[in-house]
N, CA, C and O atoms as a Tinker XYZ file with bonds, in Angstrom:
   480  protein
     1  N      0.843000   -1.170000    0.000000    73     2
     2  CA     0.000000    0.000000    0.000000    64     1     3
     3  C      0.889000    1.235000    0.000000    63     2     4     5
     4  O      1.737000    1.367000    0.883000    81     3
     5  N      0.730000    2.128000   -0.943000    73     3     6
     6  CA     1.537000    3.325000   -1.068000    64     5     7
     7  C      1.000000    4.418000   -0.161000    63     6     8     9
     8  O     -0.203000    4.680000   -0.142000    81     7
     9  N      1.902000    5.065000    0.601000    73     7    10
    10  CA     1.489000    6.117000    1.524000    64     9    11
    11  C      2.355000    7.350000    1.319000    63    10    12    13
    12  O      3.582000    7.252000    1.318000    81    11
    13  N      1.736000    8.502000    1.147000    73    11    14
    14  CA     2.468000    9.761000    1.089000    64    13    15
    15  C      2.379000   10.368000    2.472000    63    14    16    17
    16  O      1.305000   10.384000    3.072000    81    15
    17  N      3.493000   10.869000    2.989000    73    15    18
    18  CA     3.524000   11.299000    4.374000    64    17    19
    19  C      3.886000   12.771000    4.509000    63    18    20    21
    20  O      4.711000   13.292000    3.758000    81    19
    21  N      3.261000   13.430000    5.470000    73    19    22
    22  CA     3.632000   14.781000    5.853000    64    21    23
    23  C      3.213000   14.988000    7.303000    63    22    24    25
    24  O      2.325000   14.279000    7.777000    81    23
    25  N      3.817000   15.936000    8.034000    73    23    26
    26  CA     3.483000   16.125000    9.448000    64    25    27
    27  C      1.997000   16.447000    9.633000    63    26    28    29
    28  O      1.375000   17.052000    8.760000    81    27
    29  N      1.435000   16.040000   10.773000    73    27    30
    30  CA     0.031000   16.331000   11.057000    64    29    31
    31  C     -0.384000   15.924000   12.444000    63    30    32    33
    32  O      0.483000   15.557000   13.237000    81    31
    33  N     -1.606000   15.962000   12.778000    73    31    34
    34  CA    -2.348000   15.578000   13.969000    64    33    35
    35  C     -1.557000   15.511000   15.273000    63    34    36    37
    36  O     -0.346000   15.734000   15.286000    81    35
    37  N     -2.243000   15.206000   16.357000    73    35    38
    38  CA    -1.662000   15.167000   17.699000    64    37    39
    39  C     -0.622000   14.070000   17.827000    63    38    40    41
    40  O     -0.770000   12.990000   17.254000    81    39
    41  N      0.412000   14.347000   18.567000    73    39    42
    42  CA     1.466000   13.353000   18.749000    64    41    43
    43  C      2.320000   13.263000   17.504000    63    42    44    45
    44  O      2.445000   14.226000   16.749000    81    43
    45  N      2.907000   12.098000   17.297000    73    43    46
    46  CA     3.785000   11.894000   16.140000    64    45    47
    47  C      3.006000   11.204000   15.037000    63    46    48    49
    48  O      3.172000   10.004000   14.822000    81    47
    49  N      2.169000   11.933000   14.344000    73    47    50
    50  CA     1.361000   11.361000   13.275000    64    49    51
    51  C      1.804000   11.888000   11.938000    63    50    52    53
    52  O      2.377000   12.972000   11.833000    81    51
    53  N      1.531000   11.110000   10.923000    73    51    54
    54  CA     1.854000   11.490000    9.563000    64    53    55
    55  C      0.584000   11.386000    8.747000    63    54    56    57
    56  O     -0.248000   10.516000    9.003000    81    55
    57  N      0.419000   12.279000    7.746000    73    55    58
    58  CA    -0.868000   12.285000    7.051000    64    57    59
    59  C     -0.754000   12.283000    5.543000    63    58    60    61
    60  O      0.285000   12.618000    4.974000    81    59
    61  N     -1.846000   11.899000    4.911000    73    59    62
    62  CA    -2.029000   12.023000    3.470000    64    61    63
    63  C     -3.066000   13.125000    3.311000    63    62    64    65
    64  O     -4.265000   12.867000    3.418000    81    63
    65  N     -2.625000   14.329000    3.060000    73    63    66
    66  CA    -3.483000   15.509000    3.124000    64    65    67
    67  C     -4.627000   15.494000    2.134000    63    66    68    69
    68  O     -5.738000   15.880000    2.497000    81    67
    69  N     -4.414000   15.071000    0.913000    73    67    70
    70  CA    -5.445000   15.181000   -0.108000    64    69    71
    71  C     -6.660000   14.299000    0.155000    63    70    72    73
    72  O     -7.764000   14.652000   -0.259000    81    71
    73  N     -6.490000   13.160000    0.831000    73    71    74
    74  CA    -7.611000   12.249000    1.038000    64    73    75
    75  C     -8.188000   12.312000    2.444000    63    74    76    77
    76  O     -9.217000   11.692000    2.708000    81    75
    77  N     -7.550000   13.048000    3.358000    73    75    78
    78  CA    -8.014000   13.079000    4.734000    64    77    79
    79  C     -7.536000   11.890000    5.534000    63    78    80    81
    80  O     -7.895000   11.752000    6.703000    81    79
    81  N     -6.728000   11.021000    4.929000    73    79    82
    82  CA    -6.197000    9.864000    5.649000    64    81    83
    83  C     -4.941000   10.258000    6.394000    63    82    84    85
    84  O     -4.156000   11.081000    5.922000    81    83
    85  N     -4.756000    9.670000    7.552000    73    83    86
    86  CA    -3.565000    9.902000    8.359000    64    85    87
    87  C     -2.927000    8.554000    8.613000    63    86    88    89
    88  O     -3.603000    7.618000    9.041000    81    87
    89  N     -1.659000    8.444000    8.361000    73    87    90
    90  CA    -0.928000    7.229000    8.680000    64    89    91
    91  C     -0.241000    7.478000   10.005000    63    90    92    93
    92  O      0.542000    8.419000   10.135000    81    91
    93  N     -0.525000    6.649000   10.982000    73    91    94
    94  CA    -0.082000    6.928000   12.337000    64    93    95
    95  C      1.118000    6.107000   12.751000    63    94    96    97
    96  O      1.114000    4.882000   12.623000    81    95
    97  N      2.132000    6.768000   13.240000    73    95    98
    98  CA     3.215000    6.067000   13.917000    64    97    99
    99  C      2.831000    5.927000   15.391000    63    98   100   101
   100  O      3.136000    4.925000   16.038000    81    99
   101  N      2.169000    6.936000   15.891000    73    99   102
   102  CA     1.761000    6.957000   17.288000    64   101   103
   103  C      0.533000    7.851000   17.387000    63   102   104   105
   104  O      0.484000    8.910000   16.762000    81   103
   105  N     -0.452000    7.434000   18.164000    73   103   106
   106  CA    -1.646000    8.272000   18.309000    64   105   107
   107  C     -1.678000    8.861000   19.708000    63   106   108   109
   108  O     -0.891000    8.483000   20.576000    81   107
   109  N     -2.593000    9.784000   19.911000    73   107   110
   110  CA    -2.775000   10.398000   21.221000    64   109   111
   111  C     -2.966000    9.283000   22.255000    63   110   112   113
   112  O     -3.838000    8.434000   22.070000    81   111
   113  N     -2.184000    9.259000   23.329000    73   111   114
   114  CA    -2.299000    8.193000   24.326000    64   113   115
   115  C     -3.710000    8.051000   24.916000    63   114   116   117
   116  O     -4.131000    6.946000   25.260000    81   115
   117  N     -4.430000    9.159000   25.030000    73   115   118
   118  CA    -5.800000    9.091000   25.558000    64   117   119
   119  C     -6.706000    8.323000   24.598000    63   118   120   121
   120  O     -7.561000    7.554000   25.036000    81   119
   121  N     -6.526000    8.526000   23.300000    73   119   122
   122  CA    -7.313000    7.802000   22.305000    64   121   123
   123  C     -6.927000    6.325000   22.304000    63   122   124   125
   124  O     -7.799000    5.459000   22.227000    81   123
   125  N     -5.649000    6.034000   22.389000    73   123   126
   126  CA    -5.187000    4.642000   22.438000    64   125   127
   127  C     -5.773000    3.912000   23.646000    63   126   128   129
   128  O     -6.146000    2.743000   23.544000    81   127
   129  N     -5.854000    4.592000   24.780000    73   127   130
   130  CA    -6.415000    3.985000   25.996000    64   129   131
   131  C     -7.904000    3.669000   25.819000    63   130   132   133
   132  O     -8.366000    2.618000   26.264000    81   131
   133  N     -8.646000    4.552000   25.185000    73   131   134
   134  CA   -10.077000    4.331000   24.956000    64   133   135
   135  C    -10.282000    3.169000   23.983000    63   134   136   137
   136  O    -11.188000    2.357000   24.170000    81   135
   137  N     -9.453000    3.087000   22.955000    73   135   138
   138  CA    -9.555000    1.975000   22.000000    64   137   139
   139  C     -9.215000    0.659000   22.692000    63   138   140   141
   140  O     -9.895000   -0.346000   22.482000    81   139
   141  N     -8.175000    0.658000   23.509000    73   139   142
   142  CA    -7.790000   -0.554000   24.245000    64   141   143
   143  C     -8.930000   -1.006000   25.170000    63   142   144   145
   144  O     -9.211000   -2.201000   25.265000    81   143
   145  N     -9.575000   -0.072000   25.840000    73   143   146
   146  CA   -10.693000   -0.413000   26.731000    64   145   147
   147  C    -11.857000   -1.008000   25.946000    63   146   148   149
   148  O    -12.495000   -1.957000   26.403000    81   147
   149  N    -12.133000   -0.458000   24.776000    73   147   150
   150  CA   -13.222000   -0.983000   23.938000    64   149   151
   151  C    -12.860000   -2.377000   23.427000    63   150   152   153
   152  O    -13.713000   -3.264000   23.389000    81   151
   153  N    -11.610000   -2.574000   23.039000    73   151   154
   154  CA   -11.152000   -3.877000   22.541000    64   153   155
   155  C    -11.222000   -4.934000   23.638000    63   154   156   157
   156  O    -11.434000   -6.111000   23.346000    81   155
   157  N    -11.049000   -4.534000   24.886000    73   155   158
   158  CA   -11.086000   -5.469000   26.006000    64   157   159
   159  C    -12.417000   -6.209000   26.074000    63   158   160   161
   160  O    -12.481000   -7.331000   26.575000    81   159
   161  N    -13.483000   -5.581000   25.572000    73   159   162
   162  CA   -14.800000   -6.218000   25.557000    64   161   163
   163  C    -14.848000   -7.391000   24.584000    63   162   164   165
   164  O    -15.674000   -8.289000   24.746000    81   163
   165  N    -13.969000   -7.396000   23.570000    73   163   166
   166  CA   -14.014000   -8.419000   22.527000    64   165   167
   167  C    -12.881000   -9.445000   22.611000    63   166   168   169
   168  O    -12.949000  -10.492000   21.967000    81   167
   169  N    -11.849000   -9.157000   23.391000    73   167   170
   170  CA   -10.680000  -10.036000   23.450000    64   169   171
   171  C    -10.718000  -10.957000   24.669000    63   170   172   173
   172  O    -11.197000  -10.568000   25.734000    81   171
   173  N    -10.212000  -12.175000   24.506000    73   171   174
   174  CA   -10.141000  -13.110000   25.630000    64   173   175
   175  C     -9.085000  -12.680000   26.647000    63   174   176   177
   176  O     -9.281000  -12.836000   27.852000    81   175
   177  N     -7.970000  -12.140000   26.166000    73   175   178
   178  CA    -6.886000  -11.693000   27.037000    64   177   179
   179  C     -6.469000  -10.284000   26.626000    63   178   180   181
   180  O     -5.451000  -10.112000   25.956000    81   179
   181  N     -7.249000   -9.273000   27.020000    73   179   182
   182  CA    -6.971000   -7.914000   26.561000    64   181   183
   183  C     -5.632000   -7.362000   27.041000    63   182   184   185
   184  O     -5.079000   -6.456000   26.417000    81   183
   185  N     -5.105000   -7.896000   28.137000    73   183   186
   186  CA    -3.834000   -7.392000   28.663000    64   185   187
   187  C     -2.659000   -7.809000   27.797000    63   186   188   189
   188  O     -1.588000   -7.209000   27.883000    81   187
   189  N     -2.838000   -8.825000   26.966000    73   187   190
   190  CA    -1.764000   -9.279000   26.082000    64   189   191
   191  C     -1.772000   -8.557000   24.738000    63   190   192   193
   192  O     -0.862000   -8.751000   23.931000    81   191
   193  N     -2.778000   -7.734000   24.487000    73   191   194
   194  CA    -2.970000   -7.126000   23.166000    64   193   195
   195  C     -1.864000   -6.145000   22.801000    63   194   196   197
   196  O     -1.458000   -5.299000   23.598000    81   195
   197  N     -1.393000   -6.292000   21.570000    73   195   198
   198  CA    -0.411000   -5.381000   20.990000    64   197   199
   199  C     -1.079000   -4.735000   19.781000    63   198   200   201
   200  O     -1.485000   -5.425000   18.845000    81   199
   201  N     -1.193000   -3.406000   19.805000    73   199   202
   202  CA    -1.894000   -2.668000   18.766000    64   201   203
   203  C     -0.929000   -1.949000   17.837000    63   202   204   205
   204  O      0.131000   -1.490000   18.263000    81   203
   205  N     -1.298000   -1.853000   16.576000    73   203   206
   206  CA    -0.682000   -0.902000   15.648000    64   205   207
   207  C     -1.823000   -0.078000   15.080000    63   206   208   209
   208  O     -2.899000   -0.597000   14.785000    81   207
   209  N     -1.573000    1.201000   14.934000    73   207   210
   210  CA    -2.569000    2.117000   14.389000    64   209   211
   211  C     -2.038000    2.542000   13.032000    63   210   212   213
   212  O     -1.145000    3.385000   12.946000    81   211
   213  N     -2.581000    1.961000   11.978000    73   211   214
   214  CA    -2.002000    2.120000   10.656000    64   213   215
   215  C     -2.587000    3.259000    9.841000    63   214   216   217
   216  O     -1.840000    3.998000    9.199000    81   215
   217  N     -3.888000    3.420000    9.850000    73   215   218
   218  CA    -4.517000    4.468000    9.040000    64   217   219
   219  C     -5.604000    5.138000    9.870000    63   218   220   221
   220  O     -6.421000    4.472000   10.507000    81   219
   221  N     -5.597000    6.454000    9.850000    73   219   222
   222  CA    -6.643000    7.213000   10.533000    64   221   223
   223  C     -7.273000    8.134000    9.504000    63   222   224   225
   224  O     -6.573000    8.843000    8.780000    81   223
   225  N     -8.581000    8.120000    9.442000    73   223   226
   226  CA    -9.300000    9.051000    8.567000    64   225   227
   227  C     -9.978000   10.073000    9.467000    63   226   228   229
   228  O    -10.798000    9.723000   10.315000    81   227
   229  N     -9.630000   11.325000    9.274000    73   227   230
   230  CA   -10.220000   12.395000   10.067000    64   229   231
   231  C    -11.553000   12.810000    9.470000    63   230   232   233
   232  O    -11.693000   12.945000    8.254000    81   231
   233  N    -12.520000   13.009000   10.340000    73   231   234
   234  CA   -13.851000   13.460000    9.942000    64   233   235
   235  C    -14.199000   14.697000   10.756000    63   234   236   237
   236  O    -13.612000   14.931000   11.813000    81   235
   237  N    -15.124000   15.468000   10.284000    73   235   238
   238  CA   -15.602000   16.642000   11.032000    64   237   239
   239  C    -14.458000   17.515000   11.532000    63   238   240   241
   240  O    -14.448000   17.928000   12.691000    81   239
   241  N    -13.499000   17.793000   10.660000    73   239   242
   242  CA   -12.350000   18.651000   10.969000    64   241   243
   243  C    -11.605000   18.193000   12.224000    63   242   244   245
   244  O    -11.197000   19.015000   13.045000    81   243
   245  N    -11.432000   16.893000   12.366000    73   243   246
   246  CA   -10.676000   16.344000   13.489000    64   245   247
   247  C    -11.504000   16.055000   14.730000    63   246   248   249
   248  O    -10.978000   15.506000   15.699000    81   247
   249  N    -12.790000   16.408000   14.729000    73   247   250
   250  CA   -13.637000   16.155000   15.890000    64   249   251
   251  C    -14.069000   14.701000   15.975000    63   250   252   253
   252  O    -14.563000   14.251000   17.009000    81   251
   253  N    -13.883000   13.974000   14.893000    73   251   254
   254  CA   -14.220000   12.550000   14.844000    64   253   255
   255  C    -13.275000   11.899000   13.850000    63   254   256   257
   256  O    -12.565000   12.573000   13.104000    81   255
   257  N    -13.283000   10.577000   13.858000    73   255   258
   258  CA   -12.412000    9.894000   12.916000    64   257   259
   259  C    -12.615000    8.401000   12.929000    63   258   260   261
   260  O    -13.437000    7.859000   13.669000    81   259
   261  N    -11.834000    7.752000   12.082000    73   259   262
   262  CA   -11.896000    6.303000   11.950000    64   261   263
   263  C    -10.457000    5.801000   11.928000    63   262   264   265
   264  O     -9.613000    6.354000   11.223000    81   263
   265  N    -10.178000    4.760000   12.695000    73   263   266
   266  CA    -8.842000    4.180000   12.765000    64   265   267
   267  C     -8.899000    2.745000   12.278000    63   266   268   269
   268  O     -9.775000    1.978000   12.674000    81   267
   269  N     -7.965000    2.393000   11.423000    73   267   270
   270  CA    -7.775000    1.011000   10.998000    64   269   271
   271  C     -6.383000    0.584000   11.449000    63   270   272   273
   272  O     -5.414000    1.328000   11.302000    81   271
   273  N     -6.302000   -0.597000   11.988000    73   271   274
   274  CA    -5.011000   -1.084000   12.446000    64   273   275
   275  C     -5.050000   -2.569000   12.678000    63   274   276   277
   276  O     -5.923000   -3.272000   12.169000    81   275
   277  N     -4.097000   -3.041000   13.449000    73   275   278
   278  CA    -4.065000   -4.463000   13.760000    64   277   279
   279  C     -3.888000   -4.655000   15.254000    63   278   280   281
   280  O     -3.307000   -3.820000   15.947000    81   279
   281  N     -4.404000   -5.776000   15.730000    73   279   282
   282  CA    -4.254000   -6.153000   17.124000    64   281   283
   283  C     -3.836000   -7.620000   17.156000    63   282   284   285
   284  O     -4.403000   -8.463000   16.461000    81   283
   285  N     -2.851000   -7.895000   17.967000    73   283   286
   286  CA    -2.363000   -9.257000   18.154000    64   285   287
   287  C     -2.522000   -9.574000   19.630000    63   286   288   289
   288  O     -1.891000   -8.928000   20.467000    81   287
   289  N     -3.340000  -10.542000   19.965000    73   287   290
   290  CA    -3.602000  -10.873000   21.363000    64   289   291
   291  C     -3.642000  -12.388000   21.529000    63   290   292   293
   292  O     -3.748000  -13.135000   20.557000    81   291
   293  N     -3.555000  -12.814000   22.768000    73   291   294
   294  CA    -3.576000  -14.253000   23.043000    64   293   295
   295  C     -4.994000  -14.802000   22.932000    63   294   296   297
   296  O     -5.969000  -14.133000   23.275000    81   295
   297  N     -5.081000  -16.037000   22.444000    73   295   298
   298  CA    -6.373000  -16.716000   22.351000    64   297   299
   299  C     -6.587000  -17.589000   23.589000    63   298   300   301
   300  O     -5.823000  -17.499000   24.551000    81   299
   301  N     -7.604000  -18.416000   23.568000    73   299   302
   302  CA    -7.928000  -19.267000   24.712000    64   301   303
   303  C     -6.876000  -20.305000   25.058000    63   302   304   305
   304  O     -6.876000  -20.847000   26.163000    81   303
   305  N     -5.973000  -20.586000   24.116000    73   303   306
   306  CA    -4.902000  -21.551000   24.352000    64   305   307
   307  C     -3.621000  -20.877000   24.827000    63   306   308   309
   308  O     -2.626000  -21.551000   25.091000    81   307
   309  N     -3.640000  -19.547000   24.939000    73   307   310
   310  CA    -2.469000  -18.810000   25.391000    64   309   311
   311  C     -1.482000  -18.465000   24.291000    63   310   312   313
   312  O     -0.396000  -17.956000   24.568000    81   311
   313  N     -1.847000  -18.736000   23.048000    73   311   314
   314  CA    -0.974000  -18.418000   21.912000    64   313   315
   315  C     -1.462000  -17.131000   21.253000    63   314   316   317
   316  O     -2.656000  -16.831000   21.274000    81   315
   317  N     -0.542000  -16.379000   20.673000    73   315   318
   318  CA    -0.931000  -15.176000   19.952000    64   317   319
   319  C     -1.612000  -15.550000   18.636000    63   318   320   321
   320  O     -1.216000  -16.506000   17.969000    81   319
   321  N     -2.626000  -14.793000   18.280000    73   319   322
   322  CA    -3.431000  -15.077000   17.086000    64   321   323
   323  C     -2.777000  -14.591000   15.801000    63   322   324   325
   324  O     -3.133000  -15.051000   14.716000    81   323
   325  N     -1.839000  -13.681000   15.905000    73   323   326
   326  CA    -1.298000  -12.991000   14.736000    64   325   327
   327  C     -2.042000  -11.672000   14.592000    63   326   328   329
   328  O     -3.134000  -11.507000   15.136000    81   327
   329  N     -1.463000  -10.754000   13.875000    73   327   330
   330  CA    -2.053000   -9.418000   13.730000    64   329   331
   331  C     -3.367000   -9.494000   12.958000    63   330   332   333
   332  O     -3.385000   -9.854000   11.781000    81   331
   333  N     -4.451000   -9.157000   13.621000    73   331   334
   334  CA    -5.787000   -9.170000   13.020000    64   333   335
   335  C     -6.281000   -7.741000   12.836000    63   334   336   337
   336  O     -6.018000   -6.868000   13.663000    81   335
   337  N     -6.993000   -7.517000   11.752000    73   335   338
   338  CA    -7.510000   -6.195000   11.408000    64   337   339
   339  C     -8.560000   -5.733000   12.423000    63   338   340   341
   340  O     -9.407000   -6.514000   12.854000    81   339
   341  N     -8.490000   -4.451000   12.799000    73   339   342
   342  CA    -9.575000   -3.855000   13.577000    64   341   343
   343  C     -9.853000   -2.471000   13.006000    63   342   344   345
   344  O     -8.986000   -1.847000   12.394000    81   343
   345  N    -11.070000   -2.012000   13.219000    73   343   346
   346  CA   -11.382000   -0.621000   12.918000    64   345   347
   347  C    -12.219000   -0.053000   14.045000    63   346   348   349
   348  O    -12.990000   -0.758000   14.697000    81   347
   349  N    -12.047000    1.232000   14.253000    73   347   350
   350  CA   -12.745000    1.915000   15.343000    64   349   351
   351  C    -13.163000    3.300000   14.866000    63   350   352   353
   352  O    -12.385000    4.021000   14.241000    81   351
   353  N    -14.390000    3.650000   15.168000    73   351   354
   354  CA   -14.867000    5.007000   14.920000    64   353   355
   355  C    -14.855000    5.740000   16.251000    63   354   356   357
   356  O    -15.283000    5.191000   17.266000    81   355
   357  N    -14.374000    6.965000   16.255000    73   355   358
   358  CA   -14.296000    7.711000   17.510000    64   357   359
   359  C    -14.729000    9.151000   17.306000    63   358   360   361
   360  O    -14.797000    9.652000   16.184000    81   359
   361  N    -15.018000    9.797000   18.414000    73   359   362
   362  CA   -15.299000   11.229000   18.389000    64   361   363
   363  C    -14.673000   11.871000   19.616000    63   362   364   365
   364  O    -14.523000   11.241000   20.663000    81   363
   365  N    -14.315000   13.125000   19.462000    73   363   366
   366  CA   -13.777000   13.898000   20.590000    64   365   367
   367  C    -14.943000   14.483000   21.361000    63   366   368   369
   368  O    -15.899000   14.985000   20.770000    81   367
   369  N    -14.864000   14.417000   22.657000    73   367   370
   370  CA   -15.876000   15.032000   23.507000    64   369   371
   371  C    -15.170000   16.014000   24.440000    63   370   372   373
   372  O    -13.946000   16.141000   24.412000    81   371
   373  N    -15.934000   16.687000   25.243000    73   371   374
   374  CA   -15.337000   17.625000   26.198000    64   373   375
   375  C    -14.445000   16.883000   27.196000    63   374   376   377
   376  O    -13.477000   17.444000   27.710000    81   375
   377  N    -14.772000   15.639000   27.460000    73   375   378
   378  CA   -14.020000   14.852000   28.434000    64   377   379
   379  C    -12.898000   14.022000   27.811000    63   378   380   381
   380  O    -12.178000   13.332000   28.533000    81   379
   381  N    -12.736000   14.072000   26.508000    73   379   382
   382  CA   -11.694000   13.286000   25.860000    64   381   383
   383  C    -12.195000   12.638000   24.581000    63   382   384   385
   384  O    -12.683000   13.320000   23.679000    81   383
   385  N    -12.074000   11.313000   24.508000    73   383   386
   386  CA   -12.496000   10.558000   23.329000    64   385   387
   387  C    -13.556000    9.541000   23.699000    63   386   388   389
   388  O    -13.618000    9.063000   24.831000    81   387
   389  N    -14.384000    9.222000   22.727000    73   387   390
   390  CA   -15.370000    8.151000   22.890000    64   389   391
   391  C    -15.343000    7.287000   21.633000    63   390   392   393
   392  O    -15.447000    7.799000   20.518000    81   391
   393  N    -15.201000    5.973000   21.819000    73   391   394
   394  CA   -15.254000    5.050000   20.687000    64   393   395
   395  C    -16.714000    4.729000   20.441000    63   394   396   397
   396  O    -17.397000    4.207000   21.323000    81   395
   397  N    -17.199000    5.039000   19.244000    73   395   398
   398  CA   -18.616000    4.849000   18.946000    64   397   399
   399  C    -18.880000    3.606000   18.110000    63   398   400   401
   400  O    -20.027000    3.180000   17.975000    81   399
   401  N    -17.830000    3.021000   17.550000    73   399   402
   402  CA   -17.959000    1.772000   16.791000    64   401   403
   403  C    -16.616000    1.054000   16.847000    63   402   404   405
   404  O    -15.567000    1.685000   16.722000    81   403
   405  N    -16.647000   -0.255000   17.032000    73   403   406
   406  CA   -15.406000   -1.018000   17.108000    64   405   407
   407  C    -15.661000   -2.432000   16.601000    63   406   408   409
   408  O    -16.662000   -3.052000   16.959000    81   407
   409  N    -14.765000   -2.936000   15.774000    73   407   410
   410  CA   -14.869000   -4.329000   15.356000    64   409   411
   411  C    -13.485000   -4.891000   15.055000    63   410   412   413
   412  O    -12.587000   -4.188000   14.593000    81   411
   413  N    -13.348000   -6.173000   15.331000    73   411   414
   414  CA   -12.140000   -6.912000   14.990000    64   413   415
   415  C    -12.555000   -7.947000   13.956000    63   414   416   417
   416  O    -13.478000   -8.731000   14.175000    81   415
   417  N    -11.865000   -7.936000   12.839000    73   415   418
   418  CA   -12.141000   -8.905000   11.778000    64   417   419
   419  C    -11.056000   -9.962000   11.861000    63   418   420   421
   420  O     -9.872000   -9.626000   11.897000    81   419
   421  N    -11.427000  -11.207000   11.891000    73   419   422
   422  CA   -10.478000  -12.300000   12.088000    64   421   423
   423  C     -9.598000  -12.604000   10.897000    63   422   424   425
   424  O     -9.303000  -13.768000   10.628000    81   423
   425  N     -9.174000  -11.583000   10.180000    73   423   426
   426  CA    -8.298000  -11.759000    9.023000    64   425   427
   427  C     -7.044000  -10.912000    9.223000    63   426   428   429
   428  O     -7.079000   -9.915000    9.944000    81   427
   429  N     -5.943000  -11.298000    8.592000    73   427   430
   430  CA    -4.733000  -10.488000    8.679000    64   429   431
   431  C     -4.960000   -9.077000    8.142000    63   430   432   433
   432  O     -5.714000   -8.885000    7.188000    81   431
   433  N     -4.313000   -8.104000    8.750000    73   431   434
   434  CA    -4.479000   -6.701000    8.395000    64   433   435
   435  C     -4.281000   -6.470000    6.896000    63   434   436   437
   436  O     -5.144000   -5.883000    6.244000    81   435
   437  N     -3.166000   -6.922000    6.352000    73   435   438
   438  CA    -2.860000   -6.623000    4.957000    64   437   439
   439  C     -3.873000   -7.245000    4.003000    63   438   440   441
   440  O     -4.199000   -6.650000    2.976000    81   439
   441  N     -4.366000   -8.417000    4.326000    73   439   442
   442  CA    -5.381000   -9.053000    3.478000    64   441   443
   443  C     -6.638000   -8.199000    3.417000    63   442   444   445
   444  O     -7.210000   -8.012000    2.344000    81   443
   445  N     -7.073000   -7.681000    4.562000    73   443   446
   446  CA    -8.270000   -6.844000    4.600000    64   445   447
   447  C     -8.035000   -5.554000    3.817000    63   446   448   449
   448  O     -8.904000   -5.111000    3.065000    81   447
   449  N     -6.849000   -4.950000    3.995000    73   447   450
   450  CA    -6.550000   -3.709000    3.285000    64   449   451
   451  C     -6.505000   -3.938000    1.771000    63   450   452   453
   452  O     -6.925000   -3.075000    1.001000    81   451
   453  N     -6.001000   -5.086000    1.350000    73   451   454
   454  CA    -5.899000   -5.380000   -0.077000    64   453   455
   455  C     -7.258000   -5.717000   -0.711000    63   454   456   457
   456  O     -7.499000   -5.375000   -1.869000    81   455
   457  N     -8.137000   -6.379000    0.032000    73   455   458
   458  CA    -9.373000   -6.913000   -0.545000    64   457   459
   459  C    -10.614000   -6.089000   -0.253000    63   458   460   461
   460  O    -11.633000   -6.269000   -0.921000    81   459
   461  N    -10.562000   -5.182000    0.732000    73   459   462
   462  CA   -11.765000   -4.445000    1.129000    64   461   463
   463  C    -11.476000   -2.956000    1.215000    63   462   464   465
   464  O    -10.321000   -2.533000    1.167000    81   463
   465  N    -12.517000   -2.181000    1.340000    73   463   466
   466  CA   -12.404000   -0.731000    1.348000    64   465   467
   467  C    -12.855000   -0.160000    2.707000    63   466   468   469
   468  O    -13.605000    0.815000    2.749000    81   467
   469  N    -12.405000   -0.760000    3.798000    73   467   470
   470  CA   -12.850000   -0.330000    5.123000    64   469   471
   471  C    -12.255000    1.003000    5.565000    63   470   472   473
   472  O    -12.880000    1.725000    6.342000    81   471
   473  N    -11.084000    1.335000    5.094000    73   471   474
   474  CA   -10.367000    2.473000    5.661000    64   473   475
   475  C    -10.419000    3.750000    4.835000    63   474   476   477
   476  O     -9.754000    4.730000    5.170000    81   475
   477  N    -11.195000    3.752000    3.769000    73   475   478
   478  CA   -11.214000    4.968000    2.951000    64   477   479
   479  C    -12.390000    5.844000    3.316000    63   478   480
   480  O    -12.570000    6.912000    2.731000    81   479
């Protein structure tokens, strides 16, 4: 997947200005914490989860957005599942961030990015 990068958003983020997509090296820690808490509802071992935040699409002039990335966590047998695609919709509130939609798709991140249009 080809990515054009330039400085942007909170923390150390990089963006694709023309499409509104942001490629993230690191996201706001408060947003990462809210996403981790939401993911805990779907994971068997949320404390083992390792996240990457690969693409962020900003909406409403940064007041909301969508994140696509991967999460690798332990399954019921104690083994890591491999990096699986997740997406999360969020919005900024007066108190911080709120995740309004979250899903983990049981497929490898790159396969989902190559075959589907979830992150545009």
